[in-house]
VOZA-879612 format. One record per residue (C-alpha): x, y, z; residue in three letters; residue number from 1. Coordinates in nm, 3 decimals. Layout:
X Y Z ala NUM $
...
***
This chain:
-4.927 -13.630 6.124 unk 1 $
-4.822 -13.990 6.051 unk 2 $
-4.836 -13.920 5.675 unk 3 $
-4.778 -13.574 5.533 unk 4 $
-4.715 -13.446 5.182 unk 5 $
-4.464 -13.161 5.185 unk 6 $
-4.302 -12.940 4.925 unk 7 $
-3.930 -12.938 5.000 unk 8 $
-3.586 -13.050 4.887 unk 9 $
-3.549 -13.404 5.022 unk 10 $
-3.178 -13.345 5.090 unk 11 $
-3.284 -13.078 5.343 unk 12 $
-3.520 -13.302 5.540 unk 13 $
-3.407 -13.345 5.902 unk 14 $
-3.547 -13.694 5.954 unk 15 $
-3.408 -14.028 6.065 unk 16 $
-3.393 -14.157 5.708 unk 17 $
-3.452 -14.034 5.357 unk 18 $
-3.525 -14.270 5.071 unk 19 $
-3.319 -14.247 4.754 unk 20 $
-3.485 -14.339 4.426 unk 21 $
-3.169 -14.507 4.302 unk 22 $
-3.076 -14.711 3.998 unk 23 $
-2.983 -15.076 4.038 unk 24 $
-2.609 -15.004 4.048 unk 25 $
-2.643 -14.772 4.352 unk 26 $
-2.354 -14.572 4.210 unk 27 $
-2.539 -14.245 4.162 unk 28 $
-2.729 -14.098 3.872 unk 29 $
-2.951 -13.805 3.785 unk 30 $
-3.252 -13.648 3.951 unk 31 $
-3.307 -13.725 4.321 unk 32 $
-3.032 -13.988 4.317 unk 33 $
-2.769 -13.743 4.196 unk 34 $
-2.887 -13.468 4.434 unk 35 $
-2.860 -13.702 4.734 unk 36 $
-2.510 -13.817 4.638 unk 37 $
-2.392 -13.459 4.590 unk 38 $
-2.534 -13.348 4.925 unk 39 $
-2.403 -13.651 5.114 unk 40 $
-2.050 -13.627 4.978 unk 41 $
-1.813 -13.889 4.831 unk 42 $
-1.831 -14.118 5.135 unk 43 $
-2.183 -14.220 5.035 unk 44 $
-2.061 -14.350 4.700 unk 45 $
-1.779 -14.536 4.874 unk 46 $
-2.023 -14.720 5.099 unk 47 $
-2.261 -14.786 4.810 unk 48 $
-1.980 -14.965 4.624 unk 49 $
-1.971 -15.221 4.904 unk 50 $
-2.342 -15.305 4.860 unk 51 $
-2.296 -15.458 4.512 unk 52 $
-2.610 -15.306 4.364 unk 53 $
-2.980 -15.348 4.439 unk 54 $
-3.245 -15.534 4.243 unk 55 $
-3.562 -15.354 4.140 unk 56 $
-3.810 -15.342 4.426 unk 57 $
-3.548 -15.414 4.693 unk 58 $
-3.390 -15.168 4.938 unk 59 $
-3.052 -15.122 5.106 unk 60 $
-2.934 -14.879 5.373 unk 61 $
-2.628 -14.660 5.426 unk 62 $
-2.526 -14.377 5.656 unk 63 $
-2.635 -14.023 5.575 unk 64 $
-2.287 -13.861 5.595 unk 65 $
-2.323 -13.488 5.522 unk 66 $
-2.701 -13.505 5.495 unk 67 $
-2.915 -13.394 5.794 unk 68 $
-3.052 -13.750 5.820 unk 69 $
-2.898 -14.048 5.995 unk 70 $
-2.959 -14.296 5.712 unk 71 $
-3.020 -14.312 5.340 unk 72 $
-3.237 -14.601 5.224 unk 73 $
-3.169 -14.680 4.858 unk 74 $
-3.439 -14.849 4.653 unk 75 $
-3.450 -14.920 4.280 unk 76 $
-3.787 -14.837 4.129 unk 77 $
-3.932 -14.994 3.814 unk 78 $
-3.904 -14.837 3.471 unk 79 $
-4.260 -14.779 3.350 unk 80 $
-4.352 -14.947 3.023 unk 81 $
-4.729 -14.980 2.995 unk 82 $
-4.840 -15.087 3.342 unk 83 $
-4.874 -15.446 3.228 unk 84 $
-4.527 -15.568 3.321 unk 85 $
-4.555 -15.585 3.699 unk 86 $
-4.457 -15.222 3.751 unk 87 $
-4.710 -15.162 4.028 unk 88 $
-4.605 -15.467 4.232 unk 89 $
-4.241 -15.365 4.203 unk 90 $
-4.320 -15.008 4.307 unk 91 $
-4.520 -15.131 4.607 unk 92 $
-4.223 -15.349 4.701 unk 93 $
-3.997 -15.043 4.697 unk 94 $
-4.208 -14.876 4.965 unk 95 $
-4.266 -15.191 5.168 unk 96 $
-3.899 -15.292 5.176 unk 97 $
-3.784 -14.938 5.250 unk 98 $
-4.025 -14.908 5.541 unk 99 $
-3.933 -15.245 5.686 unk 100 $
-3.567 -15.146 5.667 unk 101 $
-3.643 -14.816 5.841 unk 102 $
-3.835 -15.002 6.112 unk 103 $
-3.548 -15.246 6.163 unk 104 $
-3.316 -14.949 6.226 unk 105 $
-3.559 -14.785 6.473 unk 106 $
-3.639 -14.491 6.248 unk 107 $
-3.927 -14.276 6.367 unk 108 $
-3.932 -14.032 6.075 unk 109 $
-3.879 -14.116 5.707 unk 110 $
-3.900 -13.902 5.393 unk 111 $
-3.979 -14.048 5.050 unk 112 $
-3.964 -13.897 4.703 unk 113 $
-4.222 -14.015 4.451 unk 114 $
-4.027 -14.319 4.337 unk 115 $
-4.009 -14.386 3.960 unk 116 $
-4.215 -14.075 3.875 unk 117 $
-3.924 -13.890 3.710 unk 118 $
-3.710 -14.024 3.427 unk 119 $
-3.846 -14.376 3.489 unk 120 $
-4.178 -14.253 3.353 unk 121 $
-4.430 -14.383 3.605 unk 122 $
-4.743 -14.161 3.571 unk 123 $
-4.730 -13.920 3.865 unk 124 $
-5.093 -13.960 3.977 unk 125 $
-5.058 -14.339 3.970 unk 126 $
-4.719 -14.325 4.144 unk 127 $
-4.871 -14.111 4.419 unk 128 $
-5.161 -14.353 4.468 unk 129 $
-4.922 -14.647 4.498 unk 130 $
-4.709 -14.456 4.749 unk 131 $
-5.007 -14.357 4.964 unk 132 $
-5.166 -14.703 4.956 unk 133 $
-4.841 -14.874 5.057 unk 134 $
-4.755 -14.620 5.328 unk 135 $
-5.103 -14.608 5.485 unk 136 $
-5.114 -14.989 5.492 unk 137 $
-4.785 -14.986 5.682 unk 138 $
-4.904 -14.713 5.921 unk 139 $
-5.210 -14.913 6.026 unk 140 $
-4.971 -15.163 6.184 unk 141 $
-4.685 -14.932 6.284 unk 142 $
-4.621 -14.594 6.446 unk 143 $
-4.398 -14.377 6.231 unk 144 $
-4.407 -14.029 6.078 unk 145 $
-4.365 -14.045 5.703 unk 146 $
-4.329 -13.763 5.453 unk 147 $
-4.384 -13.772 5.079 unk 148 $
-4.159 -13.496 4.950 unk 149 $
-4.224 -13.318 4.622 unk 150 $
-4.003 -13.038 4.495 unk 151 $
-4.286 -12.834 4.344 unk 152 $
-4.659 -12.855 4.280 unk 153 $
-4.579 -12.928 3.915 unk 154 $
-4.434 -13.261 4.029 unk 155 $
-4.758 -13.349 4.209 unk 156 $
-5.069 -13.481 4.037 unk 157 $
-5.397 -13.611 4.179 unk 158 $
-5.728 -13.727 4.037 unk 159 $
-5.824 -13.454 3.790 unk 160 $
-6.198 -13.526 3.829 unk 161 $
-6.195 -13.493 4.208 unk 162 $
-5.989 -13.176 4.191 unk 163 $
-6.204 -13.014 3.921 unk 164 $
-6.527 -13.107 4.102 unk 165 $
-6.402 -12.948 4.424 unk 166 $
-6.278 -12.637 4.243 unk 167 $
-6.622 -12.599 4.083 unk 168 $
-6.791 -12.635 4.423 unk 169 $
-6.559 -12.373 4.573 unk 170 $
-6.647 -12.136 4.288 unk 171 $
-7.017 -12.192 4.356 unk 172 $
-7.014 -12.116 4.729 unk 173 $
-6.699 -11.921 4.812 unk 174 $
-6.751 -11.568 4.941 unk 175 $
-6.542 -11.395 4.676 unk 176 $
-6.559 -11.050 4.834 unk 177 $
-6.323 -11.175 5.105 unk 178 $
-6.051 -11.192 4.841 unk 179 $
-6.126 -10.970 4.544 unk 180 $
-6.391 -10.706 4.617 unk 181 $
-6.280 -10.342 4.601 unk 182 $
-6.251 -10.172 4.937 unk 183 $
-6.513 -9.910 4.845 unk 184 $
-6.761 -10.184 4.760 unk 185 $
-6.706 -10.353 5.095 unk 186 $
-6.730 -10.020 5.279 unk 187 $
-7.056 -9.926 5.103 unk 188 $
-7.208 -10.263 5.188 unk 189 $
-7.108 -10.224 5.552 unk 190 $
-7.250 -9.872 5.563 unk 191 $
-7.581 -9.999 5.427 unk 192 $
-7.579 -10.276 5.686 unk 193 $
-7.511 -10.035 5.971 unk 194 $
-7.778 -9.790 5.852 unk 195 $
-8.032 -10.072 5.843 unk 196 $
-7.935 -10.179 6.194 unk 197 $
-7.962 -9.818 6.316 unk 198 $
-8.317 -9.789 6.176 unk 199 $
-8.412 -10.115 6.346 unk 200 $
-8.275 -9.990 6.678 unk 201 $
-8.471 -9.664 6.641 unk 202 $
-8.791 -9.863 6.590 unk 203 $
-8.716 -10.071 6.896 unk 204 $
-8.652 -9.756 7.102 unk 205 $
-8.996 -9.623 7.015 unk 206 $
-9.161 -9.938 7.150 unk 207 $
-8.933 -9.981 7.449 unk 208 $
-9.060 -9.933 7.802 unk 209 $
-8.805 -9.908 8.083 unk 210 $
-8.843 -10.169 8.357 unk 211 $
-8.986 -10.044 8.682 unk 212 $
-8.706 -10.209 8.880 unk 213 $
-8.351 -10.308 8.787 unk 214 $
-8.298 -10.675 8.695 unk 215 $
-8.046 -10.858 8.910 unk 216 $
-7.877 -11.178 8.792 unk 217 $
-7.929 -11.468 9.024 unk 218 $
-7.620 -11.648 9.146 unk 219 $
-7.829 -11.962 9.182 unk 220 $
-7.941 -11.933 8.818 unk 221 $
-7.581 -11.895 8.699 unk 222 $
-7.476 -12.198 8.904 unk 223 $
-7.760 -12.401 8.752 unk 224 $
-7.642 -12.308 8.403 unk 225 $
-7.281 -12.397 8.482 unk 226 $
-7.390 -12.731 8.622 unk 227 $
-7.570 -12.810 8.296 unk 228 $
-7.268 -12.750 8.073 unk 229 $
-7.273 -12.947 7.749 unk 230 $
-7.037 -13.234 7.673 unk 231 $
-6.688 -13.135 7.564 unk 232 $
-6.519 -13.211 7.234 unk 233 $
-6.319 -13.493 7.395 unk 234 $
-6.634 -13.645 7.544 unk 235 $
-6.812 -13.632 7.209 unk 236 $
-6.508 -13.784 7.039 unk 237 $
-6.496 -14.081 7.278 unk 238 $
-6.874 -14.126 7.258 unk 239 $
-6.864 -14.135 6.878 unk 240 $
-6.576 -14.384 6.880 unk 241 $
-6.784 -14.612 7.103 unk 242 $
-7.095 -14.564 6.888 unk 243 $
-6.898 -14.658 6.575 unk 244 $
-6.765 -14.964 6.759 unk 245 $
-6.405 -14.899 6.657 unk 246 $
-6.091 -14.887 6.868 unk 247 $
-5.908 -14.570 6.966 unk 248 $
-5.620 -14.677 6.742 unk 249 $
-5.847 -14.726 6.442 unk 250 $
-5.989 -14.378 6.497 unk 251 $
-5.663 -14.184 6.523 unk 252 $
-5.504 -14.377 6.239 unk 253 $
-5.804 -14.308 6.015 unk 254 $
-5.772 -13.943 6.118 unk 255 $
-5.401 -13.944 6.027 unk 256 $
-5.334 -13.814 6.379 unk 257 $
-5.038 -13.906 6.595 unk 258 $
-5.109 -14.140 6.889 unk 259 $
-4.951 -13.897 7.135 unk 260 $
-5.184 -13.619 7.024 unk 261 $
-5.486 -13.846 7.061 unk 262 $
-5.381 -13.940 7.414 unk 263 $
-5.334 -13.572 7.500 unk 264 $
-5.690 -13.498 7.387 unk 265 $
-5.831 -13.802 7.564 unk 266 $
-5.652 -13.751 7.896 unk 267 $
-5.638 -13.372 7.927 unk 268 $
-5.988 -13.215 7.938 unk 269 $
-5.835 -12.866 7.917 unk 270 $
-5.641 -12.936 7.596 unk 271 $
-5.773 -12.738 7.298 unk 272 $
-5.718 -12.914 6.964 unk 273 $
-5.670 -12.726 6.639 unk 274 $
-5.952 -12.695 6.389 unk 275 $
-5.762 -12.924 6.150 unk 276 $
-5.749 -13.193 6.420 unk 277 $
-6.121 -13.169 6.493 unk 278 $
-6.204 -13.198 6.123 unk 279 $
-5.966 -13.494 6.089 unk 280 $
-6.158 -13.682 6.360 unk 281 $
-6.491 -13.588 6.199 unk 282 $
-6.368 -13.742 5.875 unk 283 $
-6.230 -14.050 6.054 unk 284 $
-6.564 -14.108 6.225 unk 285 $
-6.756 -14.041 5.900 unk 286 $
-6.977 -13.782 6.067 unk 287 $
-7.259 -13.614 5.881 unk 288 $
-7.232 -13.242 5.805 unk 289 $
-7.453 -13.155 6.103 unk 290 $
-7.252 -13.381 6.333 unk 291 $
-6.930 -13.225 6.206 unk 292 $
-7.061 -12.876 6.278 unk 293 $
-7.161 -12.990 6.627 unk 294 $
-6.817 -13.137 6.694 unk 295 $
-6.650 -12.819 6.571 unk 296 $
-6.875 -12.608 6.792 unk 297 $
-6.774 -12.809 7.100 unk 298 $
-6.412 -12.723 7.026 unk 299 $
-6.491 -12.356 6.965 unk 300 $
-6.488 -12.359 6.583 unk 301 $
-6.733 -12.342 6.292 unk 302 $
-6.743 -12.417 5.920 unk 303 $
-6.738 -12.106 5.705 unk 304 $
-6.799 -12.045 5.335 unk 305 $
-6.535 -11.772 5.351 unk 306 $
-6.274 -12.042 5.421 unk 307 $
-6.171 -12.248 5.119 unk 308 $
-6.042 -12.539 5.329 unk 309 $
-6.379 -12.561 5.505 unk 310 $
-6.553 -12.575 5.168 unk 311 $
-6.329 -12.862 5.055 unk 312 $
-6.416 -13.060 5.369 unk 313 $
-6.785 -12.976 5.338 unk 314 $
-6.790 -13.097 4.976 unk 315 $
-6.617 -13.424 5.066 unk 316 $
-6.860 -13.492 5.352 unk 317 $
-7.161 -13.413 5.132 unk 318 $
-7.034 -13.651 4.862 unk 319 $
-6.939 -13.926 5.110 unk 320 $
-6.564 -13.900 5.055 unk 321 $
-6.410 -13.976 5.396 unk 322 $
-6.062 -14.059 5.269 unk 323 $
-5.850 -13.815 5.469 unk 324 $
-5.537 -13.875 5.263 unk 325 $
-5.724 -13.792 4.944 unk 326 $
-5.874 -13.482 5.107 unk 327 $
-5.528 -13.372 5.218 unk 328 $
-5.398 -13.417 4.863 unk 329 $
-5.658 -13.168 4.741 unk 330 $
-5.576 -12.926 5.024 unk 331 $
-5.205 -12.953 4.941 unk 332 $
-5.274 -12.884 4.574 unk 333 $
-5.473 -12.574 4.673 unk 334 $
-5.197 -12.451 4.908 unk 335 $
-5.424 -12.504 5.210 unk 336 $
-5.337 -12.650 5.548 unk 337 $
-5.400 -13.027 5.564 unk 338 $
-5.618 -13.199 5.822 unk 339 $
-5.453 -13.360 6.121 unk 340 $
-5.183 -13.243 6.362 unk 341 $
***
């Protein structure tokens, strides 16, 4: 996916560049800054001394040294006061300048921490929104894979109202016996189901009359059915793109899907996308719930109330929330697989 939120140690990310939430001196510090300097080794500090600092909102680049990345992009985030002293604009500049620097050095993959959300005090939910807005704006004009790296779920906050509303909806419709019901309870329910089916079959047997001659399937009939095969997922996808009067690029970028994956789907009729990819396109095209179910069916999938991720997507479609990044934030918070791929 072009933008993905991951739980990891940023010093372990094998990408072209990682971004260091540095202080203005660029001489190391605590938190992410200190961890990056320790992992990179003393040569990073030596190179940083030659850069003569970095003003808030700006970005500078060094080699990665002992890190698994090629570059480290250092940016100085704002110290949060009350949100009324230009903090947001400075934080946006951190992301914009870092991304432009990565682009200038031909980076295809970049990993960011949540800049200024630690000791600098920027509220985490607001810092995340700034990060996502700045990154998605960049991705609409550029092809790059970008990761927002958080060390733990405790360091990740999203809109509490959205999250609580979705949790309540999951509680209302989720098939809890798939997780918590005792085995005996499940077995007894199944036995009752099978006994009911057996009684129904017995009733059918009593009314059944054997055919006087065996029925033979017609080859011509089978050929007719095969010739009337329904449109494929890829055909529906292209048709919906045309109906929405958007470009292919607008569609796959809204879906947070890589261009190469989109081209594979478009050009290879035998390619089978994942369920997460199908749902990502349904969200990008703002399909209704019925249309989404139809698109899933064409790819061999279905929505299920025994699947928590499906319930999240269903809720968002029903409430008109087609922001795939926001949906993926909720899925991440619930330890569920995000849409895309």
